[in-house]
Backbone as a printed PyTorch tensor [residue, N CA C, xyz], in Angstrom:
tensor([[[  5.2680, -19.6600,  12.7810],
         [  4.6660, -18.3670,  13.0340],
         [  4.9940, -17.9280,  14.4440]],

        [[  5.4390, -16.7150,  14.5710],
         [  5.7460, -16.1700,  15.8840],
         [  4.4690, -15.6800,  16.5410]],

        [[  4.4260, -15.7510,  17.8440],
         [  3.2970, -15.1940,  18.5600],
         [  3.8220, -14.2680,  19.6390]],

        [[  3.0570, -13.2630,  19.9440],
         [  3.4150, -12.3300,  21.0040],
         [  2.1830, -12.0420,  21.8280]],

        [[  2.4040, -11.4940,  22.9840],
         [  1.3010, -11.0830,  23.8340],
         [  1.0770,  -9.5950,  23.6490]],

        [[ -0.1650,  -9.1760,  23.5580],
         [ -0.4630,  -7.7610,  23.3490],
         [ -1.6520,  -7.3620,  24.1960]],

        [[ -1.3870,  -6.7150,  25.3090],
         [ -2.4200,  -6.1300,  26.1420],
         [ -3.5810,  -7.0100,  26.5230]],

        [[ -3.6550,  -7.4470,  27.7400],
         [ -4.8490,  -8.0770,  28.2660],
         [ -4.9920,  -9.5660,  28.0250]],

        [[ -4.9890,  -9.9990,  26.7980],
         [ -5.2560, -11.3960,  26.4960],
         [ -3.9570, -12.1980,  26.5470]],

        [[ -3.9070, -13.2730,  27.3430],
         [ -2.6840, -14.0700,  27.4090],
         [ -2.3010, -14.6160,  26.0370]],

        [[ -0.9860, -14.7210,  25.8020],
         [ -0.4760, -15.1840,  24.5170],
         [ -1.1040, -16.5140,  24.1010]],

        [[ -1.2080, -17.4490,  25.0310],
         [ -1.7300, -18.7730,  24.6800],
         [ -3.2050, -18.7540,  24.2850]],

        [[ -3.9490, -17.7260,  24.6670],
         [ -5.3750, -17.6670,  24.3650],
         [ -5.6420, -17.4640,  22.8770]],

        [[ -4.7110, -16.8430,  22.1550],
         [ -4.9290, -16.5680,  20.7330],
         [ -3.8610, -17.1810,  19.8400]],

        [[ -2.8890, -17.8580,  20.3910],
         [ -1.7400, -18.3480,  19.6150],
         [ -2.1460, -19.1790,  18.4020]],

        [[ -3.1800, -19.9800,  18.5110],
         [ -3.5680, -20.8310,  17.3790],
         [ -4.4650, -20.0970,  16.3750]],

        [[ -4.7560, -18.8240,  16.6360],
         [ -5.6100, -18.0400,  15.7410],
         [ -4.8940, -16.8160,  15.1720]],

        [[ -3.6110, -16.6630,  15.4360],
         [ -2.9610, -15.4120,  15.0680],
         [ -1.7810, -15.5790,  14.1240]],

        [[ -1.4760, -14.4690,  13.4830],
         [ -0.2820, -14.3160,  12.6710],
         [  0.3710, -13.0250,  13.1540]],

        [[  1.6580, -13.0910,  13.4640],
         [  2.3810, -11.9100,  13.9040],
         [  3.6060, -11.7520,  13.0140]],

        [[  3.7790, -10.5560,  12.4800],
         [  4.9750, -10.2790,  11.6890],
         [  5.4600,  -8.8780,  11.9980]],

        [[  6.7430,  -8.6810,  11.7500],
         [  7.2980,  -7.3560,  11.9890],
         [  8.3860,  -7.0640,  10.9690]],

        [[  8.6980,  -5.7940,  10.8540],
         [  9.7340,  -5.3390,   9.9380],
         [ 10.2580,  -4.0020,  10.4330]],

        [[ 11.5690,  -3.8180,  10.3230],
         [ 12.1620,  -2.5230,  10.6210],
         [ 12.2350,  -1.7570,   9.3080]],

        [[ 11.7420,  -0.5330,   9.3450],
         [ 11.6610,   0.3140,   8.1500],
         [ 12.5630,   1.5220,   8.3520]],

        [[ 13.3430,   1.8280,   7.3560],
         [ 14.3190,   2.9280,   7.4280],
         [ 13.6500,   4.2800,   7.2000]],

        [[ 12.8310,   4.6700,   8.1470],
         [ 12.1420,   5.9590,   8.0790],
         [ 11.6110,   6.2800,   9.4760]],

        [[ 11.3950,   7.5590,   9.7620],
         [ 10.8510,   7.9380,  11.0660],
         [  9.4160,   7.4280,  11.2630]],

        [[  9.0860,   7.1770,  12.5160],
         [  7.7770,   6.6130,  12.8610],
         [  6.6290,   7.4530,  12.3150]],

        [[  6.7090,   8.7660,  12.3880],
         [  5.6200,   9.6260,  11.9300],
         [  5.3450,   9.4150,  10.4380]],

        [[  6.4050,   9.2230,   9.6560],
         [  6.2380,   9.0180,   8.2180],
         [  5.6400,   7.6400,   7.9160]],

        [[  6.0810,   6.6210,   8.6360],
         [  5.5260,   5.2740,   8.4510],
         [  4.0470,   5.2750,   8.8330]],

        [[  3.7210,   5.9280,   9.9360],
         [  2.3230,   6.0220,  10.3670],
         [  1.4850,   6.7450,   9.3130]],

        [[  2.0120,   7.8440,   8.7860],
         [  1.3000,   8.6020,   7.7550],
         [  1.0070,   7.7440,   6.5260]],

        [[  1.9390,   6.8830,   6.1560],
         [  1.7430,   6.0180,   4.9830],
         [  0.5790,   5.0590,   5.1860]],

        [[  0.2440,   4.7630,   6.4460],
         [ -0.8770,   3.8860,   6.7690],
         [ -2.1860,   4.6270,   6.9120]],

        [[ -2.1380,   5.9640,   6.9970],
         [ -3.3350,   6.6970,   7.3880],
         [ -3.8720,   7.6320,   6.3210]],

        [[ -3.1970,   7.7340,   5.2040],
         [ -3.6650,   8.6030,   4.1250],
         [ -3.8300,   7.7790,   2.8500]],

        [[ -4.9990,   7.8670,   2.2570],
         [ -5.3220,   7.0430,   1.1010],
         [ -4.3750,   7.3090,  -0.0690]],

        [[ -3.8780,   8.5200,  -0.2000],
         [ -2.9490,   8.8070,  -1.2990],
         [ -1.6780,   7.9810,  -1.1780]],

        [[ -1.3210,   7.6000,   0.0420],
         [ -0.1700,   6.7220,   0.2430],
         [ -0.5650,   5.2560,   0.1090]],

        [[ -1.6400,   4.8670,   0.7740],
         [ -2.0510,   3.4590,   0.7840],
         [ -2.1820,   2.8760,  -0.6200]],

        [[ -2.7500,   3.6410,  -1.5070],
         [ -2.9800,   3.1280,  -2.8610],
         [ -1.6730,   2.8850,  -3.6170]],

        [[ -0.5600,   3.4060,  -3.1160],
         [  0.7310,   3.2580,  -3.7910],
         [  1.4890,   2.0000,  -3.3600]],

        [[  1.1690,   1.4480,  -2.1600],
         [  1.9620,   0.3240,  -1.6690],
         [  1.1410,  -0.8450,  -1.1240]],

        [[ -0.1310,  -0.6800,  -0.8680],
         [ -0.9280,  -1.6930,  -0.1750],
         [ -1.0360,  -2.9700,  -0.9910]],

        [[ -0.8420,  -4.0910,  -0.3370],
         [ -1.0660,  -5.3960,  -0.9350],
         [  0.2180,  -6.1130,  -1.3120]],

        [[  0.0860,  -7.4090,  -1.5740],
         [  1.2340,  -8.2120,  -1.9850],
         [  1.7210,  -7.8220,  -3.3830]],

        [[  2.8580,  -8.3560,  -3.7510],
         [  3.4430,  -8.0860,  -5.0640],
         [  2.4570,  -8.4390,  -6.1730]],

        [[  2.3450,  -7.5420,  -7.1490],
         [  1.4750,  -7.7690,  -8.2950],
         [  0.0450,  -7.3020,  -8.1060]],

        [[ -0.3230,  -6.9080,  -6.8920],
         [ -1.6780,  -6.4440,  -6.6120],
         [ -1.7460,  -4.9260,  -6.7490]],

        [[ -2.9350,  -4.4260,  -7.0770],
         [ -3.1970,  -2.9950,  -7.0370],
         [ -4.4860,  -2.7920,  -6.2440]],

        [[ -4.7200,  -1.5520,  -5.8560],
         [ -5.8570,  -1.2450,  -4.9860],
         [ -6.6690,  -0.0890,  -5.5550]],

        [[ -7.9810,  -0.2520,  -5.5660],
         [ -8.8990,   0.8280,  -5.9230],
         [ -9.7480,   1.1370,  -4.6980]],

        [[ -9.7000,   2.3760,  -4.2550],
         [-10.4590,   2.8020,  -3.0770],
         [-11.8220,   3.3210,  -3.5080]],

        [[-12.8640,   2.8370,  -2.8420],
         [-14.2250,   3.3400,  -3.0650],
         [-14.5280,   4.4770,  -2.1070]],

        [[-14.1460,   4.2940,  -0.8390],
         [-14.3130,   5.3640,   0.1510],
         [-13.2800,   5.1500,   1.2430]],

        [[-12.9190,   6.2660,   1.9040],
         [-11.8760,   6.2120,   2.9260],
         [-12.1330,   7.3000,   3.9490]],

        [[-12.2500,   6.9010,   5.2060],
         [-12.4070,   7.8560,   6.2910],
         [-11.5920,   7.3490,   7.4740]],

        [[-10.4150,   7.9660,   7.6750],
         [ -9.5210,   7.5270,   8.7430],
         [ -9.8700,   8.2430,  10.0350]],

        [[-10.6950,   7.5780,  10.8230],
         [-11.0790,   8.0200,  12.1660],
         [-11.6610,   6.7860,  12.8500]],

        [[-11.6630,   6.7890,  14.1690],
         [-12.2630,   5.6640,  14.8890],
         [-13.7150,   5.5400,  14.4460]],

        [[-14.1100,   4.3540,  14.0060],
         [-15.4550,   4.1140,  13.4930],
         [-15.5720,   4.3400,  12.0000]],

        [[-14.5770,   4.9770,  11.4080],
         [-14.5640,   5.1910,   9.9630],
         [-14.1540,   3.9150,   9.2390]],

        [[-14.2460,   3.9490,   7.9080],
         [-13.9650,   2.7370,   7.1400],
         [-13.1810,   3.0520,   5.8800]],

        [[-12.5090,   2.0230,   5.4190],
         [-11.8380,   2.0340,   4.1240],
         [-12.4930,   0.9200,   3.3140]],

        [[-13.2250,   1.2680,   2.2780],
         [-13.8980,   0.3310,   1.3810],
         [-13.0820,   0.3070,   0.0920]],

        [[-12.5290,  -0.8660,  -0.2610],
         [-11.6250,  -0.9190,  -1.4020],
         [-11.6670,  -2.2820,  -2.0860]],

        [[-11.0800,  -2.3340,  -3.2690],
         [-10.9600,  -3.5750,  -4.0310],
         [ -9.4790,  -3.8070,  -4.2930]],

        [[ -9.0190,  -5.0170,  -3.9810],
         [ -7.6620,  -5.4030,  -4.3460],
         [ -7.7640,  -6.2000,  -5.6390]],

        [[ -6.9470,  -5.8180,  -6.6180],
         [ -6.9400,  -6.4740,  -7.9200],
         [ -5.7240,  -7.3830,  -7.9850]],

        [[ -5.9890,  -8.6870,  -8.0920],
         [ -4.8960,  -9.6480,  -8.1520],
         [ -4.2320,  -9.6670,  -9.5080]],

        [[ -2.9990, -10.1630,  -9.5640],
         [ -2.2780, -10.2220, -10.8290],
         [ -2.9500, -11.1270, -11.8630]],

        [[ -3.8230, -12.0350, -11.4000],
         [ -4.5400, -12.9300, -12.3190],
         [ -5.8850, -12.3500, -12.7540]],

        [[ -6.1670, -11.0940, -12.3420],
         [ -7.4180, -10.4500, -12.7230],
         [ -8.5410, -10.6140, -11.7140]],

        [[ -8.3140, -11.3950, -10.6580],
         [ -9.3390, -11.5790,  -9.6300],
         [ -9.4660, -10.3260,  -8.7810]],

        [[-10.6910,  -9.9040,  -8.5150],
         [-10.9540,  -8.7680,  -7.6400],
         [-11.3790,  -9.2850,  -6.2690]],

        [[-10.8170,  -8.6860,  -5.2290],
         [-11.1200,  -9.0500,  -3.8540],
         [-11.7440,  -7.8400,  -3.1670]],

        [[-13.0320,  -7.9640,  -2.8030],
         [-13.7280,  -6.8980,  -2.0880],
         [-13.1870,  -6.8590,  -0.6630]],

        [[-12.8320,  -5.6760,  -0.1870],
         [-12.2360,  -5.5430,   1.1420],
         [-12.8890,  -4.3930,   1.9020]],

        [[-12.8950,  -4.5160,   3.2150],
         [-13.4780,  -3.4930,   4.0810],
         [-12.6780,  -3.4610,   5.3740]],

        [[-12.2050,  -2.2980,   5.7530],
         [-11.5040,  -2.1180,   7.0230],
         [-12.2480,  -1.0630,   7.8230]],

        [[-12.5280,  -1.3780,   9.0830],
         [-13.0970,  -0.4150,  10.0210],
         [-12.0200,  -0.0940,  11.0510]],

        [[-11.7510,   1.1820,  11.2550],
         [-10.7290,   1.6180,  12.2050],
         [-11.3260,   1.5900,  13.6090]],

        [[-10.7290,   0.8210,  14.5150],
         [-11.2700,   0.6590,  15.8640],
         [-10.5390,   1.4870,  16.9100]],

        [[ -9.2470,   1.7130,  16.6920],
         [ -8.4560,   2.5110,  17.6300],
         [ -7.3410,   3.1880,  16.8460]],

        [[ -7.1080,   4.4520,  17.1580],
         [ -6.0320,   5.2040,  16.5190],
         [ -5.3100,   5.9860,  17.6100]],

        [[ -4.0360,   5.6840,  17.8070],
         [ -3.1960,   6.4180,  18.7490],
         [ -1.9950,   6.9030,  17.9410]],

        [[ -2.0580,   8.1690,  17.4890],
         [ -0.9870,   8.7260,  16.6430],
         [  0.2880,   8.9100,  17.4380]],

        [[  1.4200,   8.5950,  16.9150],
         [  1.7560,   7.7550,  15.7630],
         [  2.1650,   6.3520,  16.2120]],

        [[  1.4950,   5.8400,  17.2620],
         [  1.9410,   4.6140,  17.9230],
         [  1.2020,   3.3480,  17.5340]],

        [[ -0.1000,   3.4540,  17.2820],
         [ -0.8880,   2.2230,  17.2080],
         [ -2.1550,   2.4400,  16.3840]],

        [[ -2.5180,   1.3950,  15.6340],
         [ -3.7850,   1.3610,  14.9150],
         [ -4.3920,  -0.0200,  15.1530]],

        [[ -5.6530,  -0.0610,  15.5320],
         [ -6.3890,  -1.3200,  15.6240],
         [ -7.5070,  -1.2550,  14.5990]],

        [[ -7.7190,  -2.3780,  13.9130],
         [ -8.7080,  -2.3960,  12.8430],
         [ -9.3890,  -3.7500,  12.7490]],

        [[-10.5320,  -3.7500,  12.1000],
         [-11.2720,  -4.9660,  11.7740],
         [-11.3050,  -5.0470,  10.2560]],

        [[-10.8760,  -6.2010,   9.6910],
         [-10.6990,  -6.3430,   8.2380],
         [-11.5060,  -7.5420,   7.7380]],

        [[-12.3850,  -7.2740,   6.7960],
         [-13.1920,  -8.3330,   6.2000],
         [-13.5460,  -7.9890,   4.7740]],

        [[-14.4730,  -8.7530,   4.2110],
         [-14.9180,  -8.5060,   2.8420],
         [-16.0040,  -7.4400,   2.7730]],

        [[-16.6700,  -7.1970,   3.9000],
         [-17.7200,  -6.1870,   3.9780],
         [-17.8260,  -5.7380,   5.4340]],

        [[-18.6240,  -4.7050,   5.6760],
         [-18.7210,  -4.1770,   7.0430],
         [-19.3570,  -5.1500,   8.0210]],

        [[-20.0950,  -6.1350,   7.5280],
         [-20.7510,  -7.0900,   8.4230],
         [-20.2370,  -8.5160,   8.2340]],

        [[-18.9960,  -8.6690,   7.7530],
         [-18.4030,  -9.9760,   7.4910],
         [-18.2040, -10.7350,   8.8090]],

        [[-18.8720, -11.8870,   8.9950],
         [-18.7120, -12.6430,  10.2450],
         [-17.3180, -13.2570,  10.3890]],

        [[-16.5700, -13.3400,   9.2960],
         [-15.2320, -13.9130,   9.3360],
         [-14.1290, -12.8550,   9.3780]],

        [[-14.5030, -11.6020,   9.6300],
         [-13.5150, -10.5270,   9.6910],
         [-12.4920, -10.8230,  10.7840]],

        [[-11.2690, -10.3630,  10.5590],
         [-10.2060, -10.5660,  11.5430],
         [ -9.7500,  -9.2220,  12.0890]],

        [[ -9.1870,  -9.2630,  13.2890],
         [ -8.7020,  -8.0590,  13.9480],
         [ -7.1980,  -7.9570,  13.7840]],

        [[ -6.7280,  -6.7510,  13.5220],
         [ -5.2890,  -6.5020,  13.4550],
         [ -4.9430,  -5.3120,  14.3240]],

        [[ -3.7910,  -5.4080,  14.9550],
         [ -3.2290,  -4.2940,  15.7080],
         [ -1.8470,  -4.0440,  15.1370]],

        [[ -1.6100,  -2.8000,  14.7600],
         [ -0.3130,  -2.4030,  14.2240],
         [  0.3510,  -1.4810,  15.2230]],

        [[  1.5590,  -1.8390,  15.6320],
         [  2.3330,  -1.0070,  16.5480],
         [  3.4980,  -0.4110,  15.7730]],

        [[  3.7200,   0.8710,  15.9630],
         [  4.7990,   1.6050,  15.3010],
         [  5.7920,   2.0030,  16.3960]],

        [[  6.9440,   1.3160,  16.4430],
         [  7.9110,   1.5120,  17.5160],
         [  9.1550,   2.2040,  16.9770]],

        [[  9.5600,   3.3280,  17.5820],
         [ 10.7870,   3.9860,  17.1210],
         [ 12.0080,   3.1470,  17.4940]],

        [[ 12.9400,   3.0310,  16.5460],
         [ 14.1990,   2.3370,  16.7560],
         [ 15.2770,   3.2600,  16.1910]],

        [[ 15.7090,   4.2080,  17.0080],
         [ 16.6230,   5.2320,  16.5090],
         [ 15.9180,   6.0540,  15.4460]],

        [[ 16.5400,   6.1490,  14.2570],
         [ 15.9460,   6.8870,  13.1370],
         [ 15.0110,   6.0150,  12.3050]],

        [[ 14.8230,   4.7690,  12.7230],
         [ 13.9920,   3.8220,  11.9820],
         [ 12.7250,   3.5110,  12.7750]],

        [[ 11.8840,   2.6760,  12.1800],
         [ 10.6180,   2.2950,  12.8120],
         [ 10.4230,   0.7960,  12.6870]],

        [[ 10.1080,   0.1600,  13.7930],
         [  9.7000,  -1.2480,  13.7410],
         [  8.1870,  -1.2610,  13.7360]],

        [[  7.6340,  -1.8920,  12.7090],
         [  6.1880,  -2.0750,  12.6760],
         [  5.9170,  -3.5270,  13.0340]],

        [[  5.0270,  -3.7290,  13.9860],
         [  4.6230,  -5.0650,  14.3980],
         [  3.1350,  -5.1830,  14.0960]],

        [[  2.7860,  -6.1930,  13.3020],
         [  1.4030,  -6.4050,  12.9050],
         [  0.9300,  -7.7280,  13.5070]],

        [[ -0.0390,  -7.6300,  14.3980],
         [ -0.6040,  -8.8130,  15.0610],
         [ -2.0380,  -8.9690,  14.5780]],

        [[ -2.3030, -10.0830,  13.9140],
         [ -3.6320, -10.3480,  13.3630],
         [ -4.2170, -11.5610,  14.0560]],

        [[ -5.4480, -11.4190,  14.5470],
         [ -6.1340, -12.5080,  15.2390],
         [ -7.4260, -12.8100,  14.4950]],

        [[ -7.5650, -14.0660,  14.0890],
         [ -8.7460, -14.5360,  13.3640],
         [ -9.7820, -15.0740,  14.3430]],

        [[-11.0600, -15.0910,  13.9460],
         [-12.1040, -15.6050,  14.8450],
         [-11.8990, -17.0640,  15.2480]],

        [[-11.3200, -17.8690,  14.3250],
         [-11.0890, -19.2930,  14.6150],
         [ -9.7440, -19.7350,  14.0640]],

        [[ -9.2500, -20.8280,  14.5840],
         [ -8.0150, -21.4330,  14.0770],
         [ -8.1930, -21.8300,  12.6130]],

        [[ -9.3680, -22.3230,  12.2640],
         [ -9.6310, -22.7610,  10.8910],
         [ -9.5440, -21.5980,   9.9020]],

        [[-10.0760, -20.4380,  10.2930],
         [ -9.9900, -19.2680,   9.4140],
         [ -8.5450, -18.7980,   9.2730]],

        [[ -7.7720, -18.8490,  10.3560],
         [ -6.3570, -18.5080,  10.2810],
         [ -5.6370, -19.4760,   9.3500]],

        [[ -5.8790, -20.7630,   9.5200],
         [ -5.2270, -21.7730,   8.6800],
         [ -5.5970, -21.6030,   7.2110]],

        [[ -6.8590, -21.3000,   6.9360],
         [ -7.2910, -21.0670,   5.5570],
         [ -6.5690, -19.8450,   4.9650]],

        [[ -6.4660, -18.7810,   5.7610],
         [ -5.7620, -17.5790,   5.2880],
         [ -4.3030, -17.8990,   4.9650]],

        [[ -3.6710, -18.7150,   5.7840],
         [ -2.2680, -19.0780,   5.5770],
         [ -2.1170, -19.9990,   4.3670]],

        [[ -2.9510, -21.0230,   4.2820],
         [ -2.7860, -22.0470,   3.2490],
         [ -3.3730, -21.6450,   1.8960]],

        [[ -4.5870, -21.1180,   1.8840],
         [ -5.2630, -20.8050,   0.6320],
         [ -4.8810, -19.4340,   0.0780]],

        [[ -4.7460, -18.4490,   0.9810],
         [ -4.5040, -17.0780,   0.5420],
         [ -3.0620, -16.6250,   0.7850]],

        [[ -2.2290, -17.5090,   1.3120],
         [ -0.7980, -17.2150,   1.5270],
         [ -0.6130, -15.9390,   2.3460]],

        [[ -1.3260, -15.8570,   3.4610],
         [ -1.3470, -14.6420,   4.2750],
         [  0.0230, -14.2500,   4.8150]],

        [[  0.8520, -15.2190,   5.1690],
         [  2.1690, -14.8670,   5.7130],
         [  3.0330, -14.2500,   4.6220]],

        [[  3.1280, -14.9120,   3.4740],
         [  3.9230, -14.3690,   2.3640],
         [  3.3490, -13.0260,   1.9020]],

        [[  2.0370, -12.9460,   1.7910],
         [  1.3930, -11.7070,   1.3700],
         [  1.6320, -10.5740,   2.3470]],

        [[  1.5750, -10.8800,   3.6370],
         [  1.8450,  -9.8650,   4.6520],
         [  3.2850,  -9.3880,   4.6040]],

        [[  4.2190, -10.3260,   4.4200],
         [  5.6320,  -9.9490,   4.3150],
         [  5.8710,  -9.0940,   3.0730]],

        [[  5.2430,  -9.4640,   1.9560],
         [  5.3830,  -8.6710,   0.7310],
         [  4.7900,  -7.2790,   0.9150]],

        [[  3.6490,  -7.1920,   1.5900],
         [  3.0110,  -5.9000,   1.8330],
         [  3.9150,  -5.0130,   2.6900]],

        [[  4.4960,  -5.5710,   3.7470],
         [  5.4060,  -4.7820,   4.5780],
         [  6.6680,  -4.3990,   3.8010]],

        [[  7.1290,  -5.2540,   2.9140],
         [  8.2780,  -4.9250,   2.0630],
         [  7.9130,  -3.7710,   1.1230]],

        [[  6.7070,  -3.8200,   0.5440],
         [  6.2340,  -2.7220,  -0.3130],
         [  6.1620,  -1.4180,   0.4780]],

        [[  5.6450,  -1.4890,   1.7000],
         [  5.5810,  -0.3120,   2.5680],
         [  6.9800,   0.2340,   2.8170]],

        [[  7.9210,  -0.6480,   3.1520],
         [  9.2910,  -0.2080,   3.4420],
         [  9.9070,   0.4940,   2.2430]],

        [[  9.7260,  -0.0570,   1.0510],
         [ 10.2860,   0.5570,  -0.1600],
         [  9.6230,   1.9040,  -0.4350]],

        [[  8.3140,   1.9650,  -0.2840],
         [  7.5870,   3.2140,  -0.5440],
         [  7.9990,   4.3030,   0.4440]],

        [[  8.0380,   3.9690,   1.7280],
         [  8.3800,   4.9580,   2.7460],
         [  9.8430,   5.3870,   2.6210]],

        [[ 10.7240,   4.4730,   2.2410],
         [ 12.1270,   4.8440,   2.0280],
         [ 12.2240,   5.8820,   0.9120]],

        [[ 11.4290,   5.7010,  -0.1350],
         [ 11.4140,   6.6710,  -1.2350],
         [ 10.8690,   8.0210,  -0.7540]],

        [[  9.8170,   8.0000,   0.0550],
         [  9.2870,   9.2480,   0.6230],
         [ 10.3470,   9.9430,   1.4720]],

        [[ 11.0430,   9.1750,   2.3010],
         [ 12.0650,   9.7500,   3.1810],
         [ 13.1960,  10.3580,   2.3530]],

        [[ 13.6110,   9.6820,   1.2840],
         [ 14.6570,  10.2290,   0.4100],
         [ 14.1990,  11.5320,  -0.2250]],

        [[ 12.9610,  11.5590,  -0.6870],
         [ 12.4330,  12.7710,  -1.3200],
         [ 12.3430,  13.9290,  -0.3440]],

        [[ 12.0490,  13.6350,   0.9310],
         [ 11.9670,  14.6870,   1.9390],
         [ 13.3350,  15.2830,   2.2310]],

        [[ 14.3980,  14.5030,   2.0460],
         [ 15.7380,  15.0020,   2.3570],
         [ 16.4700,  15.5230,   1.1420]],

        [[ 15.8770,  15.3810,  -0.0480],
         [ 16.4820,  15.9020,  -1.2700],
         [ 16.2170,  17.4000,  -1.3550]],

        [[ 17.2620,  18.2230,  -1.4650],
         [ 17.0480,  19.6680,  -1.5620],
         [ 16.2030,  20.0220,  -2.7880]],

        [[ 15.4090,  21.0730,  -2.6770],
         [ 14.5660,  21.5200,  -3.7750],
         [ 15.4290,  21.7970,  -4.9950]],

        [[ 15.0130,  21.2630,  -6.1250],
         [ 15.7290,  21.4770,  -7.3700],
         [ 16.8750,  20.5030,  -7.5930]],

        [[ 17.1750,  19.6610,  -6.5960],
         [ 18.2700,  18.7040,  -6.7430],
         [ 17.7860,  17.4730,  -7.4790]],

        [[ 18.7020,  16.8320,  -8.1710],
         [ 18.3840,  15.5810,  -8.8560],
         [ 18.3860,  14.4580,  -7.8350]],

        [[ 17.4940,  13.4870,  -8.0210],
         [ 17.5140,  12.3410,  -7.1210],
         [ 17.7140,  11.0590,  -7.8830]]])
């Protein structure tokens, strides 16, 4: 697992509690950011392969929340709750993610959207409350593979959006 330093806290202070992943996406930063901030987009790509998402409520603003259920391919439902802690359009989103709004095991994630020419590098840094919770997420819930699959789903979805935006009206795609 790669680790990086992100504002204020030394890298070594969280290295044993974090997961960091990144992906370059073939789309402009504003479009990638939009895919993360509008529920009509999130429901189309969020989650690992084979999962689907049902949103109960969604309010994208600092202090707002996304209350949703992820449906696993085996039929298991996972109750999820995200509270938006920081939003800097179109550069950064910080969030708290758990099973409910008061989950003591919730983890923090910071997503950075970096322009790379006509593409966007998204860097997702997730810090768990303890090393044990991070290890459980990696071993039991396959968080690294799931995160990579989720970013791959995002890349495919946003690439399709970008293609549709450049297709002339009435043209076949």
